[in-house]
N, CA, C, O and the ligand as a Tripos MOL2 file, in Angstrom:
@<TRIPOS>MOLECULE
protein
  265   263    67     0     0
PROTEIN
NO_CHARGES

@<TRIPOS>ATOM
      1 N        -142.5970 -282.9830  177.1340 N.3       1 MET1
      2 CA       -142.6810 -283.5080  178.4990 C.3       1 MET1
      3 C        -143.3910 -282.5120  179.4090 C.2       1 MET1
      4 O        -142.8220 -281.4780  179.7610 O.2       1 MET1
      5 N        -144.6240 -282.8160  179.7910 N.am      2 GLN2
      6 CA       -145.3200 -281.9410  180.7220 C.3       2 GLN2
      7 C        -145.7720 -282.7700  181.9120 C.2       2 GLN2
      8 O        -146.9190 -283.2150  181.9690 O.2       2 GLN2
      9 N        -144.8750 -282.9730  182.8540 N.am      3 THR3
     10 CA       -145.2380 -283.7390  184.0300 C.3       3 THR3
     11 C        -146.2210 -282.9420  184.8850 C.2       3 THR3
     12 O        -146.0010 -281.7700  185.1910 O.2       3 THR3
     13 N        -147.2990 -283.6030  185.2570 N.am      4 ASP4
     14 CA       -148.2840 -283.0300  186.1570 C.3       4 ASP4
     15 C        -147.7400 -283.2070  187.5740 C.2       4 ASP4
     16 O        -147.5980 -284.3340  188.0490 O.2       4 ASP4
     17 N        -147.4400 -282.1130  188.2390 N.am      5 GLU5
     18 CA       -146.7510 -282.2000  189.5400 C.3       5 GLU5
     19 C        -147.5430 -282.9730  190.5950 C.2       5 GLU5
     20 O        -146.9730 -283.7740  191.3360 O.2       5 GLU5
     21 N        -148.8380 -282.7370  190.6650 N.am      6 LEU6
     22 CA       -149.6470 -283.4420  191.6510 C.3       6 LEU6
     23 C        -149.7150 -284.9310  191.3200 C.2       6 LEU6
     24 O        -149.5590 -285.7770  192.2010 O.2       6 LEU6
     25 N        -149.9450 -285.2420  190.0580 N.am      7 ALA7
     26 CA       -149.9870 -286.6440  189.6350 C.3       7 ALA7
     27 C        -148.6370 -287.3150  189.8820 C.2       7 ALA7
     28 O        -148.5710 -288.4780  190.2780 O.2       7 ALA7
     29 N        -147.5750 -286.5690  189.6430 N.am      8 ASN8
     30 CA       -146.2330 -287.0990  189.8580 C.3       8 ASN8
     31 C        -145.9920 -287.4260  191.3300 C.2       8 ASN8
     32 O        -145.3880 -288.4480  191.6540 O.2       8 ASN8
     33 N        -146.4670 -286.5540  192.2150 N.am      9 ARG9
     34 CA       -146.3200 -286.8280  193.6560 C.3       9 ARG9
     35 C        -147.1240 -288.0530  194.0610 C.2       9 ARG9
     36 O        -146.6740 -288.8750  194.8580 O.2       9 ARG9
     37 N        -148.3310 -288.1600  193.4910 N.am     10 ARG10
     38 CA       -149.1650 -289.3260  193.7900 C.3      10 ARG10
     39 C        -148.4970 -290.5990  193.2690 C.2      10 ARG10
     40 O        -148.5270 -291.6410  193.9230 O.2      10 ARG10
     41 N        -147.9010 -290.5000  192.0940 N.am     11 TRP11
     42 CA       -147.1990 -291.6480  191.5060 C.3      11 TRP11
     43 C        -146.0260 -292.0500  192.3910 C.2      11 TRP11
     44 O        -145.8310 -293.2330  192.6660 O.2      11 TRP11
     45 N        -145.2500 -291.0750  192.8340 N.am     12 LEU12
     46 CA       -144.0700 -291.3610  193.6470 C.3      12 LEU12
     47 C        -144.4350 -291.8580  195.0450 C.2      12 LEU12
     48 O        -143.5980 -292.4350  195.7380 O.2      12 LEU12
     49 N        -145.6870 -291.6350  195.4610 N.am     13 ALA13
     50 CA       -146.1420 -292.1280  196.7660 C.3      13 ALA13
     51 C        -146.4340 -293.6300  196.7290 C.2      13 ALA13
     52 O        -146.5610 -294.2710  197.7720 O.2      13 ALA13
     53 N        -146.5400 -294.1780  195.5280 N.am     14 ILE14
     54 CA       -146.7490 -295.6280  195.3780 C.3      14 ILE14
     55 C        -145.4110 -296.3190  195.6350 C.2      14 ILE14
     56 O        -144.3820 -295.8580  195.1420 O.2      14 ILE14
     57 N        -145.4050 -297.4110  196.3950 N.am     15 PRO15
     58 CA       -144.1440 -298.1030  196.6700 C.3      15 PRO15
     59 C        -143.3930 -298.4550  195.3730 C.2      15 PRO15
     60 O        -144.0080 -298.8550  194.3860 O.2      15 PRO15
     61 N        -142.0740 -298.3040  195.3850 N.am     16 SER16
     62 CA       -141.2880 -298.4760  194.1660 C.3      16 SER16
     63 C        -141.4430 -299.8550  193.5320 C.2      16 SER16
     64 O        -141.3910 -299.9840  192.3090 O.2      16 SER16
     65 N        -141.6330 -300.8910  194.3590 N.am     17 SER17
     66 CA       -141.7780 -302.2370  193.8030 C.3      17 SER17
     67 C        -143.0700 -302.3340  192.9940 C.2      17 SER17
     68 O        -143.1200 -302.9930  191.9560 O.2      17 SER17
     69 N        -144.1050 -301.6720  193.4840 N.am     18 LEU18
     70 CA       -145.3860 -301.6670  192.7770 C.3      18 LEU18
     71 C        -145.2910 -300.8130  191.5180 C.2      18 LEU18
     72 O        -145.8460 -301.1590  190.4750 O.2      18 LEU18
     73 N        -144.5850 -299.6990  191.6270 N.am     19 ARG19
     74 CA       -144.4050 -298.8370  190.4500 C.3      19 ARG19
     75 C        -143.6800 -299.5870  189.3420 C.2      19 ARG19
     76 O        -144.0400 -299.4900  188.1690 O.2      19 ARG19
     77 N        -142.6440 -300.3450  189.7340 N.am     20 LYS20
     78 CA       -141.8750 -301.1240  188.7640 C.3      20 LYS20
     79 C        -142.7780 -302.1420  188.0830 C.2      20 LYS20
     80 O        -142.7120 -302.3420  186.8700 O.2      20 LYS20
     81 N        -143.6130 -302.7740  188.8800 N.am     21 ASN21
     82 CA       -144.5710 -303.7440  188.3610 C.3      21 ASN21
     83 C        -145.5110 -303.1050  187.3330 C.2      21 ASN21
     84 O        -145.8030 -303.6940  186.2920 O.2      21 ASN21
     85 N        -145.9730 -301.9040  187.6390 N.am     22 LEU22
     86 CA       -146.8850 -301.1950  186.7350 C.3      22 LEU22
     87 C        -146.1690 -300.7770  185.4460 C.2      22 LEU22
     88 O        -146.7340 -300.8430  184.3540 O.2      22 LEU22
     89 N        -144.9100 -300.3470  185.5990 N.am     23 GLU23
     90 CA       -144.1210 -299.9450  184.4230 C.3      23 GLU23
     91 C        -143.9070 -301.1210  183.4740 C.2      23 GLU23
     92 O        -143.8010 -300.9520  182.2590 O.2      23 GLU23
     93 N        -143.8470 -302.3130  184.0600 N.am     24 GLU24
     94 CA       -143.5500 -303.5050  183.2570 C.3      24 GLU24
     95 C        -144.8110 -304.1830  182.7320 C.2      24 GLU24
     96 O        -144.7300 -305.2370  182.1030 O.2      24 GLU24
     97 N        -145.9490 -303.5990  182.9800 N.am     25 ASN25
     98 CA       -147.2130 -304.1730  182.5120 C.3      25 ASN25
     99 C        -148.0120 -303.1490  181.7260 C.2      25 ASN25
    100 O        -149.1350 -302.7940  182.0830 O.2      25 ASN25
    101 N        -147.4070 -302.6910  180.6610 N.am     26 VAL26
    102 CA       -148.0350 -301.7010  179.8000 C.3      26 VAL26
    103 C        -148.3360 -302.3640  178.4640 C.2      26 VAL26
    104 O        -147.5430 -303.1550  177.9530 O.2      26 VAL26
    105 N        -149.4920 -302.0290  177.9100 N.am     27 TYR27
    106 CA       -149.8780 -302.6540  176.6620 C.3      27 TYR27
    107 C        -149.4200 -301.8420  175.4530 C.2      27 TYR27
    108 O        -149.6860 -300.6450  175.3480 O.2      27 TYR27
    109 N        -148.7280 -302.5200  174.5490 N.am     28 CYS28
    110 CA       -148.3050 -301.9200  173.2840 C.3      28 CYS28
    111 C        -149.0680 -302.6250  172.1720 C.2      28 CYS28
    112 O        -149.1570 -303.8520  172.1690 O.2      28 CYS28
    113 N        -149.6170 -301.8740  171.2330 N.am     29 SER29
    114 CA       -150.4180 -302.4930  170.1730 C.3      29 SER29
    115 C        -149.5780 -303.3730  169.2490 C.2      29 SER29
    116 O        -150.1220 -304.2410  168.5660 O.2      29 SER29
    117 N        -148.2810 -303.1640  169.2180 N.am     30 SER30
    118 CA       -147.4030 -304.0130  168.4020 C.3      30 SER30
    119 C        -146.8660 -305.2040  169.1740 C.2      30 SER30
    120 O        -146.8350 -306.3190  168.6530 O.2      30 SER30
    121 N        -146.4450 -304.9810  170.4020 N.am     31 CYS31
    122 CA       -145.7110 -306.0000  171.1620 C.3      31 CYS31
    123 C        -146.5520 -306.7190  172.2100 C.2      31 CYS31
    124 O        -146.1190 -307.7430  172.7390 O.2      31 CYS31
    125 N        -147.7290 -306.2150  172.5200 N.am     32 GLY32
    126 CA       -148.4850 -306.7820  173.6330 C.3      32 GLY32
    127 C        -147.9980 -306.1690  174.9200 C.2      32 GLY32
    128 O        -147.7730 -304.9610  174.9920 O.2      32 GLY32
    129 N        -147.8310 -306.9890  175.9390 N.am     33 VAL33
    130 CA       -147.3960 -306.4660  177.2330 C.3      33 VAL33
    131 C        -145.9150 -306.1080  177.1610 C.2      33 VAL33
    132 O        -145.0830 -306.9230  176.7610 O.2      33 VAL33
    133 N        -145.6060 -304.8910  177.5510 N.am     34 THR34
    134 CA       -144.2430 -304.4080  177.4410 C.3      34 THR34
    135 C        -143.8910 -303.5100  178.6240 C.2      34 THR34
    136 O        -144.6880 -303.3410  179.5470 O.2      34 THR34
    137 N        -142.6990 -302.9430  178.5850 N.am     35 THR35
    138 CA       -142.2500 -301.9990  179.6100 C.3      35 THR35
    139 C        -142.2670 -300.5940  179.0280 C.2      35 THR35
    140 O        -141.8150 -300.3700  177.9050 O.2      35 THR35
    141 N        -142.7930 -299.6510  179.8010 N.am     36 ILE36
    142 CA       -142.8240 -298.2540  179.3610 C.3      36 ILE36
    143 C        -141.5020 -297.5930  179.7440 C.2      36 ILE36
    144 O        -141.0200 -297.7620  180.8640 O.2      36 ILE36
    145 N        -140.9220 -296.8460  178.8160 N.am     37 VAL37
    146 CA       -139.6610 -296.1470  179.0890 C.3      37 VAL37
    147 C        -139.8050 -294.6800  178.6930 C.2      37 VAL37
    148 O        -140.6870 -294.3120  177.9160 O.2      37 VAL37
    149 N        -138.9230 -293.8570  179.2410 N.am     38 ASN38
    150 CA       -138.9060 -292.4180  178.9400 C.3      38 ASN38
    151 C        -140.2820 -291.7860  179.0940 C.2      38 ASN38
    152 O        -140.7090 -290.9860  178.2620 O.2      38 ASN38
    153 N        -140.9620 -292.1530  180.1590 N.am     39 TYR39
    154 CA       -142.3190 -291.6400  180.3300 C.3      39 TYR39
    155 C        -142.3630 -290.4060  181.2250 C.2      39 TYR39
    156 O        -141.4250 -290.1090  181.9650 O.2      39 TYR39
    157 N        -143.4680 -289.7100  181.1310 N.am     40 TYR40
    158 CA       -143.7440 -288.6290  182.0720 C.3      40 TYR40
    159 C        -145.1080 -288.9040  182.6780 C.2      40 TYR40
    160 O        -145.8810 -289.7120  182.1620 O.2      40 TYR40
    161 N        -145.3940 -288.2220  183.7800 N.am     41 VAL41
    162 CA       -146.6150 -288.4900  184.5260 C.3      41 VAL41
    163 C        -147.6400 -287.4000  184.2230 C.2      41 VAL41
    164 O        -147.3700 -286.2080  184.3770 O.2      41 VAL41
    165 N        -148.7980 -287.8290  183.7970 N.am     42 ASP42
    166 CA       -149.8780 -286.8960  183.4980 C.3      42 ASP42
    167 C        -151.0980 -287.3480  184.2880 C.2      42 ASP42
    168 O        -151.0540 -288.3720  184.9690 O.2      42 ASP42
    169 N        -152.1810 -286.5920  184.2020 N.am     43 SER43
    170 CA       -153.4000 -287.0370  184.8560 C.3      43 SER43
    171 C        -154.6080 -286.6500  184.0250 C.2      43 SER43
    172 O        -154.5750 -285.6990  183.2440 O.2      43 SER43
    173 N        -155.6590 -287.3990  184.2110 N.am     44 GLU44
    174 CA       -156.9020 -287.1770  183.4880 C.3      44 GLU44
    175 C        -158.0180 -287.7220  184.3620 C.2      44 GLU44
    176 O        -157.9340 -288.8570  184.8310 O.2      44 GLU44
    177 N        -159.0510 -286.9440  184.5870 N.am     45 ASP45
    178 CA       -160.1600 -287.3810  185.4400 C.3      45 ASP45
    179 C        -159.6680 -287.9160  186.7860 C.2      45 ASP45
    180 O        -160.1710 -288.9310  187.2700 O.2      45 ASP45
    181 N        -158.7060 -287.2520  187.3810 N.am     46 TYR46
    182 CA       -158.1400 -287.6050  188.6930 C.3      46 TYR46
    183 C        -157.3790 -288.9300  188.7030 C.2      46 TYR46
    184 O        -157.0410 -289.4450  189.7690 O.2      46 TYR46
    185 N        -157.1120 -289.4740  187.5350 N.am     47 GLN47
    186 CA       -156.3110 -290.6980  187.4860 C.3      47 GLN47
    187 C        -154.9150 -290.3490  186.9830 C.2      47 GLN47
    188 O        -154.7270 -289.4390  186.1760 O.2      47 GLN47
    189 N        -153.9530 -291.1020  187.4860 N.am     48 ILE48
    190 CA       -152.5740 -290.9070  187.0450 C.3      48 ILE48
    191 C        -152.4050 -291.6410  185.7090 C.2      48 ILE48
    192 O        -152.8630 -292.7720  185.5450 O.2      48 ILE48
    193 N        -151.7540 -290.9890  184.7780 N.am     49 ILE49
    194 CA       -151.4710 -291.6480  183.5000 C.3      49 ILE49
    195 C        -149.9850 -291.5130  183.1910 C.2      49 ILE49
    196 O        -149.4240 -290.4190  183.2330 O.2      49 ILE49
    197 N        -149.3640 -292.6360  182.8840 N.am     50 LEU50
    198 CA       -147.9740 -292.6130  182.4500 C.3      50 LEU50
    199 C        -147.9850 -292.5550  180.9290 C.2      50 LEU50
    200 O        -148.6690 -293.3400  180.2710 O.2      50 LEU50
    201 N        -147.2210 -291.6200  180.3800 N.am     51 LYS51
    202 CA       -147.1400 -291.5160  178.9280 C.3      51 LYS51
    203 C        -145.6810 -291.6160  178.5120 C.2      51 LYS51
    204 O        -144.8360 -290.8310  178.9430 O.2      51 LYS51
    205 N        -145.4100 -292.5890  177.6760 N.am     52 GLY52
    206 CA       -144.0230 -292.7990  177.2680 C.3      52 GLY52
    207 C        -143.9480 -293.6660  176.0440 C.2      52 GLY52
    208 O        -144.8220 -293.6280  175.1770 O.2      52 GLY52
    209 N        -142.8770 -294.4600  175.9800 N.am     53 HIS53
    210 CA       -142.6320 -295.2760  174.7990 C.3      53 HIS53
    211 C        -142.4000 -296.7300  175.1630 C.2      53 HIS53
    212 O        -141.9480 -297.0540  176.2610 O.2      53 HIS53
    213 N        -142.7200 -297.5980  174.2110 N.am     54 CYS54
    214 CA       -142.4950 -299.0320  174.3660 C.3      54 CYS54
    215 C        -140.9940 -299.2950  174.3370 C.2      54 CYS54
    216 O        -140.2600 -298.7620  173.5050 O.2      54 CYS54
    217 N        -140.5630 -300.1430  175.2820 N.am     55 LYS55
    218 CA       -139.1440 -300.4860  175.3760 C.3      55 LYS55
    219 C        -138.6600 -301.2210  174.1190 C.2      55 LYS55
    220 O        -137.5020 -301.0880  173.7250 O.2      55 LYS55
    221 N        -139.5490 -301.9910  173.5010 N.am     56 ASN56
    222 CA       -139.1560 -302.8160  172.3570 C.3      56 ASN56
    223 C        -139.1650 -302.0680  171.0260 C.2      56 ASN56
    224 O        -138.2000 -302.1360  170.2650 O.2      56 ASN56
    225 N        -140.2560 -301.3560  170.7470 N.am     57 CYS57
    226 CA       -140.4160 -300.7860  169.4010 C.3      57 CYS57
    227 C        -140.4820 -299.2670  169.3940 C.2      57 CYS57
    228 O        -140.5830 -298.6650  168.3250 O.2      57 CYS57
    229 N        -140.4290 -298.6260  170.5690 N.am     58 ASP58
    230 CA       -140.4140 -297.1700  170.6850 C.3      58 ASP58
    231 C        -141.7380 -296.5080  170.3050 C.2      58 ASP58
    232 O        -141.8180 -295.2850  170.2010 O.2      58 ASP58
    233 N        -142.7610 -297.3120  170.1010 N.am     59 GLN59
    234 CA       -144.0780 -296.7390  169.8280 C.3      59 GLN59
    235 C        -144.5970 -296.0540  171.0920 C.2      59 GLN59
    236 O        -144.2330 -296.4320  172.2050 O.2      59 GLN59
    237 N        -145.4470 -295.0480  170.9100 N.am     60 LYS60
    238 CA       -146.0270 -294.3680  172.0650 C.3      60 LYS60
    239 C        -146.9880 -295.2900  172.8010 C.2      60 LYS60
    240 O        -147.8570 -295.9150  172.1940 O.2      60 LYS60
    241 N        -146.8170 -295.3640  174.1170 N.am     61 VAL61
    242 CA       -147.7320 -296.1400  174.9390 C.3      61 VAL61
    243 C        -148.1210 -295.3100  176.1570 C.2      61 VAL61
    244 O        -147.4230 -294.3670  176.5300 O.2      61 VAL61
    245 N        -149.2310 -295.6710  176.7620 N.am     62 ALA62
    246 CA       -149.6970 -294.9750  177.9580 C.3      62 ALA62
    247 C        -150.3170 -295.9940  178.9000 C.2      62 ALA62
    248 O        -150.8340 -297.0260  178.4740 O.2      62 ALA62
    249 N        -150.2550 -295.6830  180.1920 N.am     63 ARG63
    250 CA       -150.8940 -296.5640  181.1500 C.3      63 ARG63
    251 C        -151.6280 -295.7560  182.1930 C.2      63 ARG63
    252 O        -151.0630 -294.8510  182.8060 O.2      63 ARG63
    253 N        -152.8970 -296.0890  182.3910 N.am     64 VAL64
    254 CA       -153.6840 -295.4490  183.4270 C.3      64 VAL64
    255 C        -153.4370 -296.2090  184.7260 C.2      64 VAL64
    256 O        -153.5120 -297.4370  184.7570 O.2      64 VAL64
    257 N        -153.1460 -295.4870  185.7820 N.am     65 ILE65
    258 CA       -152.9430 -296.0950  187.0920 C.3      65 ILE65
    259 C        -154.2230 -295.9060  187.8870 C.2      65 ILE65
    260 O        -154.5850 -294.7850  188.2450 O.2      65 ILE65
    261 N        -154.9070 -297.0140  188.1610 N.am     66 ASP66
    262 CA       -156.1510 -296.8680  188.9180 C.3      66 ASP66
    263 C        -156.1040 -297.6290  190.2300 C.2      66 ASP66
    264 O        -157.0730 -297.6110  190.9890 O.2      66 ASP66
    265 ZN       -143.9470 -302.1330  171.2400 Zn       67 ZN67
@<TRIPOS>BOND
     1     1     2 1
     2     2     3 1
     3     3     4 2
     4     3     5 am
     5     5     6 1
     6     6     7 1
     7     7     8 2
     8     7     9 am
     9     9    10 1
    10    10    11 1
    11    11    12 2
    12    11    13 am
    13    13    14 1
    14    14    15 1
    15    15    16 2
    16    15    17 am
    17    17    18 1
    18    18    19 1
    19    19    20 2
    20    19    21 am
    21    21    22 1
    22    22    23 1
    23    23    24 2
    24    23    25 am
    25    25    26 1
    26    26    27 1
    27    27    28 2
    28    27    29 am
    29    29    30 1
    30    30    31 1
    31    31    32 2
    32    31    33 am
    33    33    34 1
    34    34    35 1
    35    35    36 2
    36    35    37 am
    37    37    38 1
    38    38    39 1
    39    39    40 2
    40    39    41 am
    41    41    42 1
    42    42    43 1
    43    43    44 2
    44    43    45 am
    45    45    46 1
    46    46    47 1
    47    47    48 2
    48    47    49 am
    49    49    50 1
    50    50    51 1
    51    51    52 2
    52    51    53 am
    53    53    54 1
    54    54    55 1
    55    55    56 2
    56    55    57 am
    57    57    58 1
    58    58    59 1
    59    59    60 2
    60    59    61 am
    61    61    62 1
    62    62    63 1
    63    63    64 2
    64    63    65 am
    65    65    66 1
    66    66    67 1
    67    67    68 2
    68    67    69 am
    69    69    70 1
    70    70    71 1
    71    71    72 2
    72    71    73 am
    73    73    74 1
    74    74    75 1
    75    75    76 2
    76    75    77 am
    77    77    78 1
    78    78    79 1
    79    79    80 2
    80    79    81 am
    81    81    82 1
    82    82    83 1
    83    83    84 2
    84    83    85 am
    85    85    86 1
    86    86    87 1
    87    87    88 2
    88    87    89 am
    89    89    90 1
    90    90    91 1
    91    91    92 2
    92    91    93 am
    93    93    94 1
    94    94    95 1
    95    95    96 2
    96    95    97 am
    97    97    98 1
    98    98    99 1
    99    99   100 2
   100    99   101 am
   101   101   102 1
   102   102   103 1
   103   103   104 2
   104   103   105 am
   105   105   106 1
   106   106   107 1
   107   107   108 2
   108   107   109 am
   109   109   110 1
   110   110   111 1
   111   111   112 2
   112   111   113 am
   113   113   114 1
   114   114   115 1
   115   115   116 2
   116   115   117 am
   117   117   118 1
   118   118   119 1
   119   119   120 2
   120   119   121 am
   121   121   122 1
   122   122   123 1
   123   123   124 2
   124   123   125 am
   125   125   126 1
   126   126   127 1
   127   127   128 2
   128   127   129 am
   129   129   130 1
   130   130   131 1
   131   131   132 2
   132   131   133 am
   133   133   134 1
   134   134   135 1
   135   135   136 2
   136   135   137 am
   137   137   138 1
   138   138   139 1
   139   139   140 2
   140   139   141 am
   141   141   142 1
   142   142   143 1
   143   143   144 2
   144   143   145 am
   145   145   146 1
   146   146   147 1
   147   147   148 2
   148   147   149 am
   149   149   150 1
   150   150   151 1
   151   151   152 2
   152   151   153 am
   153   153   154 1
   154   154   155 1
   155   155   156 2
   156   155   157 am
   157   157   158 1
   158   158   159 1
   159   159   160 2
   160   159   161 am
   161   161   162 1
   162   162   163 1
   163   163   164 2
   164   163   165 am
   165   165   166 1
   166   166   167 1
   167   167   168 2
   168   167   169 am
   169   169   170 1
   170   170   171 1
   171   171   172 2
   172   171   173 am
   173   173   174 1
   174   174   175 1
   175   175   176 2
   176   175   177 am
   177   177   178 1
   178   178   179 1
   179   179   180 2
   180   179   181 am
   181   181   182 1
   182   182   183 1
   183   183   184 2
   184   183   185 am
   185   185   186 1
   186   186   187 1
   187   187   188 2
   188   187   189 am
   189   189   190 1
   190   190   191 1
   191   191   192 2
   192   191   193 am
   193   193   194 1
   194   194   195 1
   195   195   196 2
   196   195   197 am
   197   197   198 1
   198   198   199 1
   199   199   200 2
   200   199   201 am
   201   201   202 1
   202   202   203 1
   203   203   204 2
   204   203   205 am
   205   205   206 1
   206   206   207 1
   207   207   208 2
   208   207   209 am
   209   209   210 1
   210   210   211 1
   211   211   212 2
   212   211   213 am
   213   213   214 1
   214   214   215 1
   215   215   216 2
   216   215   217 am
   217   217   218 1
   218   218   219 1
   219   219   220 2
   220   219   221 am
   221   221   222 1
   222   222   223 1
   223   223   224 2
   224   223   225 am
   225   225   226 1
   226   226   227 1
   227   227   228 2
   228   227   229 am
   229   229   230 1
   230   230   231 1
   231   231   232 2
   232   231   233 am
   233   233   234 1
   234   234   235 1
   235   235   236 2
   236   235   237 am
   237   237   238 1
   238   238   239 1
   239   239   240 2
   240   239   241 am
   241   241   242 1
   242   242   243 1
   243   243   244 2
   244   243   245 am
   245   245   246 1
   246   246   247 1
   247   247   248 2
   248   247   249 am
   249   249   250 1
   250   250   251 1
   251   251   252 2
   252   251   253 am
   253   253   254 1
   254   254   255 1
   255   255   256 2
   256   255   257 am
   257   257   258 1
   258   258   259 1
   259   259   260 2
   260   259   261 am
   261   261   262 1
   262   262   263 1
   263   263   264 2
@<TRIPOS>SUBSTRUCTURE
     1 MET1         2 RESIDUE 1 A MET
     2 GLN2         6 RESIDUE 1 A GLN
     3 THR3        10 RESIDUE 1 A THR
     4 ASP4        14 RESIDUE 1 A ASP
     5 GLU5        18 RESIDUE 1 A GLU
     6 LEU6        22 RESIDUE 1 A LEU
     7 ALA7        26 RESIDUE 1 A ALA
     8 ASN8        30 RESIDUE 1 A ASN
     9 ARG9        34 RESIDUE 1 A ARG
    10 ARG10       38 RESIDUE 1 A ARG
    11 TRP11       42 RESIDUE 1 A TRP
    12 LEU12       46 RESIDUE 1 A LEU
    13 ALA13       50 RESIDUE 1 A ALA
    14 ILE14       54 RESIDUE 1 A ILE
    15 PRO15       58 RESIDUE 1 A PRO
    16 SER16       62 RESIDUE 1 A SER
    17 SER17       66 RESIDUE 1 A SER
    18 LEU18       70 RESIDUE 1 A LEU
    19 ARG19       74 RESIDUE 1 A ARG
    20 LYS20       78 RESIDUE 1 A LYS
    21 ASN21       82 RESIDUE 1 A ASN
    22 LEU22       86 RESIDUE 1 A LEU
    23 GLU23       90 RESIDUE 1 A GLU
    24 GLU24       94 RESIDUE 1 A GLU
    25 ASN25       98 RESIDUE 1 A ASN
    26 VAL26      102 RESIDUE 1 A VAL
    27 TYR27      106 RESIDUE 1 A TYR
    28 CYS28      110 RESIDUE 1 A CYS
    29 SER29      114 RESIDUE 1 A SER
    30 SER30      118 RESIDUE 1 A SER
    31 CYS31      122 RESIDUE 1 A CYS
    32 GLY32      126 RESIDUE 1 A GLY
    33 VAL33      130 RESIDUE 1 A VAL
    34 THR34      134 RESIDUE 1 A THR
    35 THR35      138 RESIDUE 1 A THR
    36 ILE36      142 RESIDUE 1 A ILE
    37 VAL37      146 RESIDUE 1 A VAL
    38 ASN38      150 RESIDUE 1 A ASN
    39 TYR39      154 RESIDUE 1 A TYR
    40 TYR40      158 RESIDUE 1 A TYR
    41 VAL41      162 RESIDUE 1 A VAL
    42 ASP42      166 RESIDUE 1 A ASP
    43 SER43      170 RESIDUE 1 A SER
    44 GLU44      174 RESIDUE 1 A GLU
    45 ASP45      178 RESIDUE 1 A ASP
    46 TYR46      182 RESIDUE 1 A TYR
    47 GLN47      186 RESIDUE 1 A GLN
    48 ILE48      190 RESIDUE 1 A ILE
    49 ILE49      194 RESIDUE 1 A ILE
    50 LEU50      198 RESIDUE 1 A LEU
    51 LYS51      202 RESIDUE 1 A LYS
    52 GLY52      206 RESIDUE 1 A GLY
    53 HIS53      210 RESIDUE 1 A HIS
    54 CYS54      214 RESIDUE 1 A CYS
    55 LYS55      218 RESIDUE 1 A LYS
    56 ASN56      222 RESIDUE 1 A ASN
    57 CYS57      226 RESIDUE 1 A CYS
    58 ASP58      230 RESIDUE 1 A ASP
    59 GLN59      234 RESIDUE 1 A GLN
    60 LYS60      238 RESIDUE 1 A LYS
    61 VAL61      242 RESIDUE 1 A VAL
    62 ALA62      246 RESIDUE 1 A ALA
    63 ARG63      250 RESIDUE 1 A ARG
    64 VAL64      254 RESIDUE 1 A VAL
    65 ILE65      258 RESIDUE 1 A ILE
    66 ASP66      262 RESIDUE 1 A ASP
    67 ZN67       265 GROUP 0 **** ****
C-alpha cells in the first residue's frame, strides 16, 4: 500500500457521492463492471488511479479518475 498523498487529497476533494459512483464502476476482466475494494490511491501522469481488488473475485483492478 503506497498511497500517493497528493493524489489522495485530490481524490478526497471529489464529492463522496461521486467517489462512490466511481468506486462502483470499475472494470474487472472476469466480472465486467464491478466495485473496487481495499484500494489505495496512486497517480500517474497527473491522473488519480485507484488500485485495489474486485469485490466479487478479488482479482486486482484499477481505475483511472479523469
Ligand atoms: Zn472480478
